[in-house]
SEKELO-987547 format. One record per atom (N, C-alpha, C): residue number from 0; z, y, x. Coordinates in steps of 0.2 Angstrom, whole numbers. Layout:
// SEKELO-987547
NUM_Z_Y_X
...
//
This chain:
// SEKELO-987547
0_827_15_224
0_825_14_231
0_830_17_235
1_833_14_245
1_835_18_247
1_832_24_253
2_835_29_255
2_830_33_259
2_827_29_265
3_823_31_268
3_820_30_275
3_824_35_282
4_827_41_277
4_828_47_282
4_832_49_279
5_839_52_280
5_842_57_276
5_844_63_281
6_843_70_280
6_845_74_282
6_852_78_281
7_858_78_283
7_863_79_280
7_866_87_286
8_873_89_281
8_876_95_284
8_871_99_287
9_866_103_282
9_860_106_283
9_862_113_279
10_860_118_283
10_856_124_278
10_852_124_277
11_849_121_271
11_843_120_268
11_840_126_264
12_832_129_268
12_830_135_264
12_822_131_261
13_823_129_254
13_818_125_253
13_813_129_251
14_813_137_251
14_806_142_247
14_805_140_241
15_808_133_238
15_807_132_229
15_813_139_226
16_809_144_224
16_812_150_221
16_819_145_214
17_817_137_212
17_820_135_206
17_827_133_209
18_825_132_215
18_832_129_219
18_832_130_227
19_835_136_228
19_831_139_234
19_837_137_240
20_842_134_241
20_846_129_244
20_848_124_243
21_851_118_247
21_854_113_248
21_857_110_254
22_861_106_252
22_865_103_259
22_864_98_261
23_858_94_257
23_853_88_261
23_848_86_258
24_843_81_262
24_837_79_257
24_837_72_261
25_833_69_258
25_831_61_259
25_824_60_257
26_822_58_261
26_813_56_263
26_811_49_262
27_810_47_257
27_807_40_256
27_800_40_257
28_799_36_262
28_788_34_264
28_786_41_266
29_782_45_261
29_781_52_265
29_783_57_260
30_788_55_256
30_790_61_251
30_798_61_252
31_800_67_249
31_806_69_247
31_807_67_242
32_812_63_241
32_814_57_237
32_821_62_233
33_825_66_238
33_830_70_235
33_832_75_238
34_838_80_235
34_838_86_237
34_846_88_234
35_850_90_236
35_855_93_234
35_864_94_239
36_867_93_236
36_873_94_238
36_874_87_245
37_878_86_251
37_877_81_253
37_880_74_250
38_886_74_247
38_886_69_240
38_882_67_238
39_877_70_234
39_870_68_231
39_867_65_235
40_865_66_238
40_860_64_243
40_863_58_248
41_869_57_249
41_870_52_252
41_871_45_247
42_868_47_244
42_869_39_238
42_863_37_237
43_860_41_242
43_853_38_245
43_852_31_249
44_857_32_252
44_860_28_260
44_858_22_258
45_854_20_263
45_856_10_263
45_855_10_269
46_856_2_270
46_859_0_278
46_852_0_282
47_847_3_281
47_842_4_287
47_840_13_287
48_845_16_283
48_842_23_283
48_843_26_289
49_839_31_292
49_842_34_298
49_844_40_297
50_851_42_297
50_856_49_294
50_855_53_300
51_852_60_298
51_851_64_304
51_858_70_301
52_860_71_308
52_864_77_306
52_861_83_311
53_859_90_304
53_859_94_305
53_863_99_309
54_870_97_310
54_876_102_312
54_875_109_310
55_873_111_304
55_872_116_301
55_866_122_300
56_862_118_307
56_855_121_309
56_851_122_300
57_847_127_301
57_844_127_296
57_838_122_294
58_835_119_290
58_831_115_288
58_827_118_284
59_819_119_285
59_814_122_282
59_806_119_281
60_802_123_277
60_797_116_276
60_793_117_283
61_791_112_286
61_786_114_293
61_783_120_291
62_782_122_296
62_778_129_298
62_769_127_296
63_767_133_292
63_759_131_294
63_757_137_296
64_755_135_302
64_751_142_305
64_744_141_302
65_743_148_300
65_740_151_294
65_732_151_300
66_733_152_307
66_728_154_309
66_728_152_317
67_723_147_319
67_725_147_328
67_718_141_329
68_720_141_336
68_712_138_339
68_715_132_343
69_716_127_340
69_720_120_342
69_716_118_348
70_711_115_348
70_707_113_355
70_706_119_360
71_704_125_360
71_705_129_364
71_712_132_366
72_716_131_362
72_724_133_364
72_725_127_370
73_724_120_368
73_725_115_371
73_721_117_379
74_717_119_378
74_714_118_385
74_715_123_390
75_716_128_387
75_719_136_390
75_725_134_395
76_730_129_392
76_738_129_396
76_734_126_403
77_730_124_405
77_728_122_411
77_726_131_415
78_724_136_411
78_722_140_416
78_727_144_419
79_725_150_423
79_729_153_426
79_734_159_421
80_739_159_420
80_742_162_413
80_743_170_417
81_742_176_413
81_744_182_417
81_748_185_412
82_752_182_406
82_754_186_402
82_760_189_405
83_759_197_404
83_766_201_406
83_765_204_413
84_759_203_418
84_755_205_422
84_757_210_423
85_759_217_427
85_759_222_428
85_756_223_435
86_751_225_435
86_750_230_443
86_746_226_447
87_742_229_451
87_738_224_458
87_740_220_459
88_744_220_464
88_750_217_467
88_751_209_465
89_754_209_458
89_759_206_454
89_752_200_453
90_745_202_450
90_739_199_448
90_738_195_453
91_738_199_459
91_736_195_467
91_740_188_468
92_746_191_468
92_751_185_469
92_747_181_463
93_751_181_457
93_748_175_452
93_741_171_456
94_738_176_456
94_731_172_457
94_731_168_463
95_732_170_468
95_734_166_473
95_737_159_473
96_743_160_470
96_746_157_468
96_744_151_464
97_740_154_460
97_736_147_455
97_731_144_462
98_727_148_466
98_721_147_469
98_723_140_473
99_730_141_476
99_735_135_481
99_735_131_476
100_736_130_470
100_737_123_468
100_731_120_464
101_726_124_466
101_719_122_460
101_715_126_467
102_714_122_474
102_707_122_479
102_702_120_474
103_697_122_478
103_688_121_476
103_685_126_475
104_679_125_473
104_678_131_471
104_674_130_463
105_676_132_460
105_678_130_453
105_677_137_449
106_675_138_444
106_678_147_438
106_684_147_440
107_688_151_440
107_693_152_439
107_695_158_434
108_697_155_427
108_700_157_423
108_707_159_421
109_705_166_419
109_714_167_420
109_716_169_410
110_720_168_408
110_721_170_402
110_727_176_401
111_726_181_396
111_731_186_395
111_733_190_398
112_728_195_402
112_725_199_405
112_726_206_400
113_730_210_401
113_731_215_396
113_726_221_398
114_723_225_393
114_718_230_395
114_721_234_401
115_727_236_399
115_730_242_406
115_734_237_412
116_732_232_412
116_735_229_417
116_737_232_423
117_732_235_426
117_734_240_433
117_735_247_428
118_738_250_423
118_740_254_422
118_736_258_417
119_738_264_412
119_735_267_408
119_728_271_411
120_728_272_416
120_722_276_418
120_717_272_424
121_719_265_425
121_715_263_431
121_712_255_426
122_705_256_424
122_702_251_420
122_699_244_426
123_702_239_425
123_700_233_427
123_694_232_429
124_690_232_436
124_684_232_438
124_682_224_441
125_675_223_445
125_675_218_447
125_678_219_455
126_677_226_456
126_680_226_463
126_687_225_464
127_691_226_458
127_699_224_459
127_698_217_460
128_693_212_458
128_695_205_458
128_692_202_465
129_686_208_467
129_682_204_474
129_689_206_478
130_692_209_478
130_699_211_483
130_705_205_484
131_704_202_479
131_709_196_476
131_705_188_478
132_699_189_477
132_695_181_480
132_688_185_477
133_682_182_484
133_677_185_485
133_672_182_485
134_675_175_485
134_668_168_488
134_668_162_482
135_673_163_477
135_674_160_471
135_674_165_464
136_668_160_460
136_670_165_454
136_676_168_449
137_676_172_447
137_684_173_443
137_682_176_437
138_685_173_431
138_685_178_426
138_690_179_423
139_692_183_421
139_698_185_418
139_698_187_409
140_702_184_406
140_703_187_398
140_707_190_395
141_706_195_390
141_712_199_388
141_715_194_382
142_722_197_381
142_725_193_376
142_719_191_368
143_715_196_367
143_713_195_361
143_708_190_363
144_702_190_368
144_700_185_371
144_691_189_367
145_694_195_367
145_686_197_364
145_682_200_372
146_686_202_378
146_683_207_381
146_686_202_388
147_684_202_392
147_685_197_399
147_682_202_406
148_682_199_411
148_682_204_418
148_680_198_425
149_676_201_426
149_671_195_430
149_671_199_437
150_672_195_443
150_671_196_449
150_664_197_451
151_662_199_456
151_653_201_458
151_649_196_458
152_653_187_463
152_651_184_462
152_646_178_456
153_652_181_452
153_653_177_444
153_646_180_441
154_645_187_441
154_641_192_440
154_635_188_440
155_633_188_447
155_628_187_452
155_625_179_450
156_631_175_449
156_628_170_448
156_626_169_440
157_631_172_436
157_628_174_429
157_621_177_427
158_617_178_432
158_613_183_429
158_616_191_426
159_621_194_427
159_622_199_424
159_624_205_427
160_624_205_434
160_625_209_437
160_622_218_437
161_616_215_436
161_611_223_434
161_610_222_425
162_614_219_423
162_615_221_415
162_611_216_413
163_612_216_404
163_608_214_400
163_607_213_395
164_602_214_391
164_600_217_382
164_605_210_379
165_607_213_375
165_613_209_371
165_612_209_364
166_615_207_359
166_615_208_352
166_620_212_349
167_620_216_344
167_626_218_344
167_633_218_342
168_636_222_345
168_643_220_347
168_646_219_353
169_640_216_355
169_641_212_363
169_639_217_369
170_640_218_374
170_639_223_380
170_642_219_387
171_636_222_391
171_638_222_398
171_641_229_401
172_645_228_401
172_647_237_404
172_644_240_409
173_641_243_411
173_638_247_416
173_641_254_420
174_640_253_426
174_645_258_428
174_638_263_432
175_641_267_435
175_636_273_437
175_631_273_444
176_634_267_445
176_627_266_450
176_621_259_447
177_620_260_442
177_617_254_440
177_619_247_439
178_624_246_440
178_628_239_441
178_632_237_439
179_634_230_433
179_641_230_432
179_646_231_433
180_651_233_427
180_658_235_431
180_661_228_432
181_659_224_429
181_663_218_428
181_667_218_423
182_667_222_416
182_670_223_409
182_664_220_405
183_666_214_400
183_661_209_396
183_663_211_390
184_659_214_385
184_662_212_378
184_660_208_374
185_663_205_371
185_660_200_366
185_660_193_370
186_655_188_366
186_654_180_369
186_647_182_371
187_642_186_367
187_637_187_371
187_636_187_379
188_642_193_380
188_642_195_389
188_647_190_393
189_650_186_390
189_655_183_393
189_654_177_395
190_652_174_388
190_649_166_391
190_644_163_396
191_640_167_397
191_637_166_403
191_640_165_410
192_646_168_410
192_650_167_416
192_656_161_414
193_657_162_407
193_661_154_406
193_658_149_408
194_651_148_406
194_647_140_408
194_646_140_415
195_649_143_419
195_651_141_425
195_654_137_427
196_660_139_423
196_664_132_425
196_660_123_425
197_665_120_430
197_662_113_430
197_663_109_422
198_667_113_416
198_667_108_411
198_662_112_406
199_659_117_409
199_655_120_406
199_660_125_400
200_655_123_393
200_661_126_388
200_663_122_383
201_664_118_387
201_670_112_383
201_675_112_379
202_678_117_385
202_683_120_382
202_683_124_374
203_678_126_373
203_677_130_367
203_674_127_364
204_675_122_362
204_671_117_355
204_672_121_350
205_666_120_347
205_666_123_339
205_668_131_339
206_670_135_344
206_668_142_345
206_662_146_345
207_658_143_350
207_653_148_356
207_648_146_352
208_643_140_349
208_638_141_345
208_639_141_337
209_643_135_335
209_646_133_329
209_640_127_328
210_637_126_333
210_634_120_333
210_637_111_335
211_636_108_336
211_637_102_340
211_636_101_347
212_642_98_351
212_638_97_357
212_632_93_360
213_629_97_365
213_622_91_366
213_621_92_373
214_618_85_375
214_622_81_372
214_628_77_368
215_627_74_363
215_633_70_361
215_639_67_367
216_645_67_367
216_648_67_373
216_648_58_374
217_647_58_380
217_649_51_382
217_656_47_379
218_658_43_381
218_663_37_378
218_669_42_383
219_667_42_389
219_674_47_391
219_676_55_390
220_670_57_392
220_670_64_387
220_676_65_380
221_672_59_377
221_676_59_370
221_684_58_371
222_685_52_375
222_693_51_375
222_696_57_379
223_692_62_385
223_694_68_388
223_697_72_381
224_693_73_378
224_694_76_371
224_697_75_368
225_699_70_365
225_705_66_364
225_712_69_368
226_711_68_373
226_718_70_375
226_720_76_375
227_715_82_375
227_716_89_374
227_717_92_368
228_714_86_364
228_717_88_356
228_724_87_355
229_724_78_359
229_734_78_358
229_738_81_361
230_737_84_366
230_740_89_369
230_741_95_365
231_736_98_362
231_736_104_355
231_741_101_351
232_742_95_349
232_745_93_342
232_752_93_344
233_755_91_351
233_760_90_355
233_762_98_355
234_760_101_358
234_762_109_358
234_764_111_350
235_760_109_346
235_762_111_339
235_766_109_336
236_768_101_337
236_772_99_335
236_780_100_338
237_779_102_342
237_787_105_348
237_789_112_345
238_784_112_340
238_786_121_338
238_786_123_331
239_788_116_327
239_789_114_320
239_783_116_316
240_778_114_318
240_770_115_315
240_769_109_310
241_767_108_306
241_766_102_301
241_757_103_296
242_756_109_298
242_749_111_294
242_745_115_300
243_742_115_302
243_735_118_305
243_730_122_301
244_729_128_300
244_723_128_297
244_720_133_304
245_715_129_307
245_712_129_313
245_706_134_310
246_703_142_314
246_697_143_314
246_690_143_319
247_691_136_322
247_684_137_322
247_682_128_321
248_678_126_324
248_677_121_322
248_669_119_321
249_667_112_322
249_663_109_321
249_664_101_317
250_656_96_316
250_659_92_316
250_661_87_319
251_659_89_325
251_664_84_332
251_670_85_333
252_673_92_330
252_680_93_330
252_683_89_325
253_681_88_321
253_683_83_314
253_682_79_316
254_677_75_319
254_677_67_323
254_683_66_326
255_684_70_331
255_689_69_336
255_696_68_332
256_698_73_329
256_704_72_323
256_703_65_318
257_699_65_317
257_698_59_311
257_699_51_318
258_697_51_322
258_698_45_329
258_707_45_329
259_711_52_332
259_718_51_330
259_721_50_325
260_719_53_320
260_722_49_311
260_719_41_312
261_715_38_315
261_712_30_314
261_720_28_319
262_720_32_325
262_724_28_328
262_731_29_327
263_733_34_322
263_738_33_319
263_741_39_325
264_738_46_327
264_741_48_332
264_740_58_330
265_736_58_322
265_739_64_320
265_744_66_319
266_747_72_322
266_752_73_319
266_754_80_316
267_749_82_313
267_750_88_307
267_743_86_304
268_744_91_298
268_738_92_293
268_733_97_295
269_727_95_298
269_723_101_298
269_718_102_295
270_716_108_294
270_710_111_290
270_704_114_297
271_699_112_295
271_694_114_301
271_687_116_296
272_684_122_299
272_679_124_296
272_674_124_297
273_667_125_296
273_662_126_299
273_660_133_301
274_659_131_305
274_659_138_308
274_653_143_310
275_649_148_304
275_644_152_305
275_642_158_309
276_637_157_311
276_638_164_317
276_629_168_315
277_629_172_318
277_625_178_314
277_617_174_316
278_616_170_319
278_610_169_322
278_606_162_316
279_611_162_313
279_611_153_309
279_606_158_299
280_604_152_298
280_600_153_291
280_605_151_286
281_602_153_281
281_608_149_274
281_607_144_273
282_603_139_274
282_602_133_274
282_605_129_276
283_608_132_282
283_613_127_285
283_619_126_283
284_623_129_276
284_627_130_272
284_629_122_269
285_622_119_269
285_622_113_268
285_628_108_271
286_627_110_279
286_632_107_282
286_638_106_280
287_640_113_280
287_646_116_278
287_649_109_272
288_644_111_267
288_647_108_262
288_646_101_262
289_643_97_268
289_642_90_268
289_650_87_271
290_653_92_276
290_659_92_279
290_664_93_274
291_663_96_269
291_669_96_266
291_669_89_259
292_663_89_258
292_664_81_255
292_667_75_258
293_664_76_264
293_667_69_271
293_673_69_273
294_676_77_274
294_686_78_275
294_688_80_268
295_691_79_267
295_696_79_259
295_703_76_260
296_704_73_264
296_711_70_261
296_718_75_264
297_723_71_263
297_729_78_263
297_731_79_273
298_728_74_275
298_729_75_283
298_724_78_285
299_718_78_284
299_712_81_286
299_706_82_282
300_706_90_282
300_700_91_277
300_697_98_280
301_691_99_275
301_684_105_278
301_686_110_274
302_679_109_272
302_679_116_266
302_680_123_264
303_679_125_271
303_677_131_271
303_674_134_277
304_672_140_277
304_667_144_281
304_670_149_287
305_669_148_292
305_673_156_296
305_666_161_299
306_668_166_296
306_664_171_303
306_668_176_305
307_664_178_310
307_666_185_314
307_661_190_309
308_664_196_308
308_661_203_306
308_663_208_311
309_667_208_314
309_667_212_321
309_671_210_327
310_672_214_333
310_677_211_338
310_683_214_336
311_686_218_342
311_693_221_342
311_693_228_343
312_699_230_341
312_700_239_343
312_699_241_350
313_703_237_355
313_705_241_362
313_699_239_365
314_694_237_364
314_686_237_366
314_682_241_363
315_684_243_357
315_679_247_354
315_672_244_350
316_675_237_350
316_669_232_345
316_672_231_337
317_679_233_337
317_680_234_329
317_675_239_323
318_675_236_320
318_672_241_316
318_674_246_311
319_674_251_310
319_678_258_307
319_674_261_302
320_677_264_297
320_676_268_292
320_674_273_295
321_678_277_300
321_678_285_302
321_677_282_311
322_675_288_313
322_673_288_321
322_681_285_324
323_679_282_329
323_686_279_335
323_689_287_336
324_695_288_335
324_698_294_337
324_697_297_345
325_695_291_348
325_695_294_357
325_686_292_360
326_682_293_355
326_674_289_355
326_673_293_350
327_673_300_348
327_668_301_343
327_660_301_342
328_658_298_337
328_652_298_337
328_651_288_337
329_657_285_337
329_658_279_339
329_663_274_332
330_658_272_327
330_663_265_322
330_661_258_324
331_657_258_329
331_656_249_331
331_652_246_326
332_650_242_330
332_643_238_327
332_647_232_322
333_643_231_317
333_646_224_314
333_639_217_315
334_643_214_316
334_639_205_320
334_635_204_313
335_638_206_309
335_633_204_302
335_631_211_298
336_626_214_295
336_625_219_291
336_629_219_285
337_630_224_282
337_634_222_275
337_630_220_270
338_622_218_270
338_617_215_265
338_618_207_268
339_617_206_272
339_618_201_277
339_624_197_274
340_629_199_275
340_635_196_274
340_637_195_266
341_634_201_262
341_635_198_253
341_630_192_252
342_624_191_256
342_622_185_256
342_623_180_258
343_627_178_262
343_631_172_264
343_637_170_260
344_639_176_258
344_647_176_255
344_644_173_248
345_638_176_243
345_636_171_238
345_634_166_236
346_632_165_243
346_630_159_244
346_634_152_245
347_639_154_251
347_645_150_251
347_652_150_245
348_651_155_243
348_655_156_235
348_650_151_230
349_644_152_231
349_641_147_225
349_640_139_226
350_643_137_232
350_642_130_235
350_650_128_234
351_655_131_231
351_662_130_231
351_666_129_236
352_663_133_243
352_666_134_248
352_672_140_250
353_677_139_253
353_682_144_254
353_679_150_260
354_679_157_261
354_677_160_265
354_682_163_269
355_682_164_275
355_689_165_280
355_685_169_284
356_686_177_285
356_682_182_290
356_687_186_293
357_684_184_303
357_690_189_306
357_685_197_305
358_690_200_302
358_688_208_301
358_696_211_303
359_694_216_309
359_698_219_312
359_699_226_309
360_692_229_310
360_694_238_310
360_694_239_303
361_695_244_299
361_694_246_292
361_688_244_289
362_682_247_293
362_676_247_291
362_671_237_292
363_676_233_294
363_674_228_295
363_677_223_287
364_684_226_286
364_689_224_280
364_683_225_274
365_681_230_274
365_677_232_267
365_671_231_266
366_666_229_273
366_661_224_272
366_662_218_269
367_668_211_272
367_671_208_268
367_672_208_259
368_678_213_259
368_678_213_252
368_673_215_246
369_669_219_248
369_661_220_247
369_657_214_247
370_658_211_252
370_654_202_250
370_658_198_245
371_665_199_245
371_667_195_239
371_667_197_233
372_668_203_232
372_668_206_225
372_659_205_223
373_653_206_227
373_647_204_226
373_647_195_223
374_652_191_227
374_650_184_226
374_652_184_219
375_659_186_217
375_662_185_211
375_658_188_204
376_654_193_207
376_649_196_201
376_642_192_200
377_642_188_207
377_634_185_206
377_636_176_202
378_641_173_205
378_645_168_203
378_648_166_197
379_653_171_196
379_659_170_191
379_664_172_195
380_669_174_192
380_678_172_197
380_678_164_196
381_682_163_200
381_684_155_202
381_691_156_204
382_693_150_206
382_699_149_212
382_697_149_218
383_694_154_222
383_691_152_228
383_695_154_233
384_699_156_233
384_705_159_239
384_703_162_245
385_697_166_244
385_693_168_252
385_701_170_255
386_696_173_261
386_702_176_267
386_700_182_270
387_704_187_270
387_703_191_277
387_708_190_283
388_704_187_288
388_709_187_293
388_708_193_299
389_717_195_300
389_719_200_303
389_720_206_300
390_716_207_298
390_715_215_292
390_720_220_296
391_717_222_302
391_722_224_308
391_721_233_305
392_718_236_303
392_716_241_301
392_714_241_293
393_716_245_286
393_716_246_281
393_713_252_280
394_709_255_277
394_707_259_272
394_711_259_267
395_715_265_265
395_719_266_259
395_715_260_253
396_709_264_252
396_706_262_247
396_706_255_244
397_704_251_250
397_705_244_250
397_710_239_250
398_717_244_250
398_724_240_250
398_723_235_242
399_723_238_235
399_724_234_230
399_717_230_230
400_713_230_232
400_707_227_231
400_709_219_232
401_712_217_237
401_716_211_239
401_717_207_232
402_723_211_230
402_725_206_223
402_719_206_216
403_716_212_217
403_713_212_213
403_705_207_213
404_704_206_219
404_699_201_220
404_702_192_221
405_707_193_222
405_713_187_223
405_710_185_229
406_710_189_235
406_709_188_241
406_717_188_245
407_716_184_249
407_722_183_255
407_719_185_262
408_727_191_262
408_726_194_269
408_730_188_274
409_725_186_280
409_729_182_285
409_731_186_290
410_738_186_291
410_739_192_298
410_743_189_302
411_745_191_307
411_748_189_313
411_755_195_316
412_758_193_316
412_765_196_318
412_764_198_325
413_763_192_329
413_762_194_335
413_758_203_338
414_752_203_333
414_748_206_335
414_748_215_337
415_754_218_330
415_754_223_331
415_756_227_339
416_752_234_341
416_755_235_347
416_763_236_348
417_766_234_354
417_774_235_353
417_778_226_352
418_774_224_348
418_778_217_345
418_774_213_352
419_777_208_353
419_776_203_357
419_774_203_364
420_777_210_368
420_777_213_371
420_769_216_375
421_766_217_371
421_760_223_369
421_761_229_369
422_757_231_374
422_756_238_377
422_754_245_370
423_756_247_367
423_754_252_364
423_748_255_364
424_743_254_369
424_738_259_373
424_734_253_375
425_728_254_375
425_725_259_372
425_723_259_366
426_726_256_362
426_726_251_353
426_727_261_350
427_733_263_350
427_736_269_347
427_730_274_346
428_730_274_353
428_722_281_355
428_717_281_351
429_715_274_351
429_707_271_348
429_709_273_340
430_713_270_339
430_712_272_330
430_714_280_327
431_718_283_331
431_720_288_331
431_728_290_327
432_732_293_324
432_738_294_324
432_737_293_316
433_733_296_313
433_732_297_304
433_732_289_302
434_728_284_306
434_727_278_303
434_733_275_306
435_738_275_309
435_744_271_309
435_747_269_304
436_748_271_299
436_751_269_294
436_746_263_290
437_742_264_292
437_736_258_288
437_734_252_293
438_739_253_297
438_737_248_301
438_741_244_303
439_738_236_302
439_744_231_301
439_750_232_293
440_745_234_289
440_751_237_282
440_754_231_279
441_756_227_283
441_760_224_278
441_763_223_271
442_768_229_274
442_772_230_267
442_768_235_261
443_761_238_262
443_758_241_257
443_754_235_253
444_751_231_257
444_747_226_255
444_753_221_248
445_759_221_252
445_762_217_248
445_766_220_242
446_765_228_241
446_767_231_237
446_762_232_233
447_755_230_234
447_750_232_230
447_749_223_227
448_752_218_229
448_751_211_224
448_748_207_230
449_746_208_236
449_743_203_238
449_746_197_242
450_745_194_244
450_748_187_245
450_746_186_253
451_752_186_258
451_751_187_266
451_751_179_267
452_748_180_272
452_749_170_275
452_750_174_283
453_755_170_286
453_758_172_293
453_754_167_298
454_753_168_305
454_749_165_309
454_752_170_317
455_749_162_321
455_749_169_329
455_743_168_332
456_737_165_330
456_730_164_331
456_731_162_340
457_736_159_341
457_734_154_348
457_728_152_349
458_724_152_355
458_730_154_360
458_732_162_363
459_727_167_357
459_728_173_357
459_734_176_360
460_739_172_355
460_748_174_355
460_750_168_356
461_758_167_358
461_761_160_359
461_761_158_354
462_760_151_354
462_761_146_346
462_767_146_343
463_773_149_347
463_780_149_342
463_781_152_337
464_781_149_332
464_782_153_324
464_788_158_324
465_794_155_326
465_800_160_327
465_800_166_330
466_796_166_338
466_795_171_339
466_791_177_337
467_786_173_331
467_782_178_328
467_787_180_320
468_791_177_319
468_796_176_314
468_800_186_316
469_802_184_324
469_807_188_325
469_802_194_325
470_796_196_328
470_791_202_329
470_790_204_321
471_791_199_315
471_788_201_308
471_794_206_307
472_802_203_308
472_808_204_305
472_810_211_310
473_808_212_315
473_811_217_319
473_804_224_323
474_798_221_321
474_792_227_321
474_795_235_320
475_792_238_327
475_795_245_328
475_791_249_323
476_791_254_322
476_788_260_319
476_787_262_325
477_780_267_325
477_776_272_331
477_778_280_328
478_778_281_323
478_782_288_321
478_787_286_315
479_788_292_314
479_795_292_309
479_791_294_302
480_783_295_301
480_780_294_296
480_780_289_294
481_778_283_298
481_775_277_297
481_779_273_292
482_777_267_288
482_780_264_284
482_784_260_288
483_790_258_284
483_795_254_286
483_792_245_286
484_788_241_292
484_784_237_288
484_788_230_291
485_795_228_293
485_797_225_295
485_800_220_288
486_800_214_291
486_800_210_285
486_806_206_284
487_806_205_278
487_815_199_276
487_811_193_280
488_818_189_279
488_818_182_281
488_814_179_278
489_816_179_271
489_814_174_266
489_806_177_265
490_803_184_266
490_796_186_265
490_793_181_271
491_794_181_279
491_792_179_284
491_791_171_285
492_797_167_282
492_796_163_279
492_793_159_276
493_791_160_268
493_787_161_264
493_780_162_266
494_779_165_270
494_770_167_273
494_768_164_277
495_775_157_280
495_773_152_286
495_774_148_282
496_774_147_274
496_776_140_273
496_773_141_266
497_776_142_260
497_772_142_254
497_767_147_254
498_767_150_254
498_758_154_257
498_754_152_259
499_757_149_267
499_752_144_272
499_749_139_266
500_753_134_263
500_750_129_261
500_745_131_253
501_747_137_251
501_742_140_246
501_737_141_248
502_735_144_253
502_728_146_256
502_725_141_259
503_727_134_260
503_723_128_262
503_725_125_255
504_725_126_249
504_725_122_243
504_730_116_243
505_735_117_248
505_739_113_245
505_746_115_244
506_747_119_239
506_753_121_237
506_756_115_233
507_754_112_231
507_757_107_225
507_759_101_228
508_757_102_236
508_761_95_239
508_765_98_247
509_763_101_249
509_769_104_255
509_771_112_254
510_776_114_258
510_775_121_259
510_780_124_255
511_785_120_251
511_791_120_249
511_796_112_249
512_801_114_249
512_806_108_248
512_808_107_242
513_807_100_239
513_808_98_234
513_806_91_231
514_809_88_228
514_806_81_226
514_802_79_224
515_798_76_225
515_791_72_226
515_786_77_231
516_787_81_234
516_784_87_237
516_782_79_245
517_777_82_248
517_778_78_255
517_783_79_260
518_784_77_262
518_791_77_269
518_787_79_273
519_785_87_274
519_785_91_279
519_787_93_281
520_793_94_288
520_800_97_287
520_801_100_294
521_804_106_295
521_808_106_302
521_814_107_302
522_817_105_305
522_824_103_307
522_827_109_313
523_830_114_314
523_832_120_318
523_839_120_321
524_840_122_325
524_848_120_328
524_851_125_328
525_850_133_324
525_853_136_321
525_852_136_314
526_857_142_310
526_856_143_303
526_853_151_303
527_848_151_302
527_842_156_302
527_845_163_299
528_849_161_294
528_852_167_288
528_858_171_293
529_863_166_299
529_867_169_302
529_865_171_310
530_859_172_309
530_857_172_318
530_853_181_317
531_854_184_322
531_851_189_323
531_843_186_323
532_841_189_320
532_831_190_320
532_829_192_327
533_831_195_331
533_830_199_338
533_830_194_342
534_833_187_340
534_836_183_347
534_832_175_346
535_828_176_338
535_823_169_336
535_819_165_343
536_816_171_348
536_812_169_352
536_814_163_355
537_813_158_357
537_815_153_360
537_818_147_358
538_819_149_350
538_822_144_348
538_818_138_346
539_821_132_348
539_816_127_348
539_818_121_342
540_815_119_338
540_815_113_334
540_819_108_337
541_824_104_333
541_826_99_336
541_823_94_330
542_819_95_329
542_814_89_325
542_810_92_320
543_803_88_320
543_798_90_317
543_796_84_314
544_794_84_307
544_794_77_302
544_787_80_299
545_781_75_299
545_776_78_294
545_774_71_293
546_772_71_286
546_770_67_283
546_777_60_281
547_781_64_282
547_788_58_282
547_789_55_290
548_785_57_295
548_785_52_302
548_790_58_306
549_792_55_310
549_795_60_314
549_789_61_321
550_786_68_321
550_783_68_325
550_785_72_334
551_790_76_333
551_796_78_338
551_803_75_337
552_805_76_343
552_812_77_340
552_816_70_342
//
């Protein structure tokens, strides 16, 4: 049988340890049918074979995005973008330009507003936003999406100006005048403002409640949501991503993707969780089990449960083992008590479901590892591949537990302060210098035998895997005592391909380039091994192939 596609004149990085490099590869149907020298692979050429000249550029497995939010990321592309904004004047200019382009009275949603957008010593408040716009509601989100700031009219419309009692880890920050300052910490605090949007919470499908949209979307709404999803998939394909491990979801999310698959428009493999919220009871996990049974194909699958145990360091909602360095007496409140999380972990594990948990602080990481250990004791050890998402700070006693328990560390190279243009403060002062060496501890976790999976957490960070790779390979040290956490090219690409496929139970089908594997491929215009990693940002694939089909290029 002759090949459908041949990629030749390439610097192929296979991620297959038995045959790490090649010059060319062939694709037949949706599989890699040949790999080797140019002469060897060109024997597969037939009259209808499409031959692609990579012109010496790297050819690698398609990127496996280990942690992202597909629908929300796509929806946010239309919002006010504040990445890199510094100072009130620039913030006002960007907002004014957005309002001019988007007139009306709808909620203005800004993204990527740094915690120190006005400087190290001046916190953003409703009064600053009022000086920009007073008669239209405004809501700016921090890059991590765990804190937001609203203007006065937005707080009044949402019934938050005089405060509101919320659940653990959520807060409407109050001022000395007895009124809200405008800072809103975690979802229970800012969702009432977010709901002021004419779209309501549709942009946050699967993130807000973990439930289904009520009422069920009309035909027009369904088509609109399909278009949002297609926008996100196209954005991923442009960046070489062929396997998405989504970190929010519900049955409706899967139904949207299923319809795109039926129409031949699903351009990446997607794995979608059941989002378990802290107000839910254990029997709801039956729904997660049903989602796993219904969706289990190579292109679209479920089979895992996603939870949040804490918030983030910058807002003080991350959960720590010891007090915050800049706030003695405060460790953060977990969204699930350790006892409650153990119950959930045991039951989800008993049902054969994978578990993925947002845990930022070392206290939250410990709660999750304790829960996974309890599940092993209760149900016996199995190939569960449970995950901890982010692992931003870890207690040294917990580093070896990842390998001991078989737990995956799902981490994001854009997130350490100083990477991706992120400021060093308030993060470094919050955790304190004694904990710096245990923050984003990639080297220590690898040396202890943990498997690291990389992603961007888009839209928290830019979706670009090569910018993320740049951050992984060029990461700065915060002092001379810190370990050098810079990753090699092999470690970085492997965490973005082979290890990502393993985390998605797909390592026997994708994540490496070798004969018989599914044809998920990224073709790049440069040879990564001959390119300074400090210049990776902005290098765009010339072609992305998923399941043997060209989905970009």
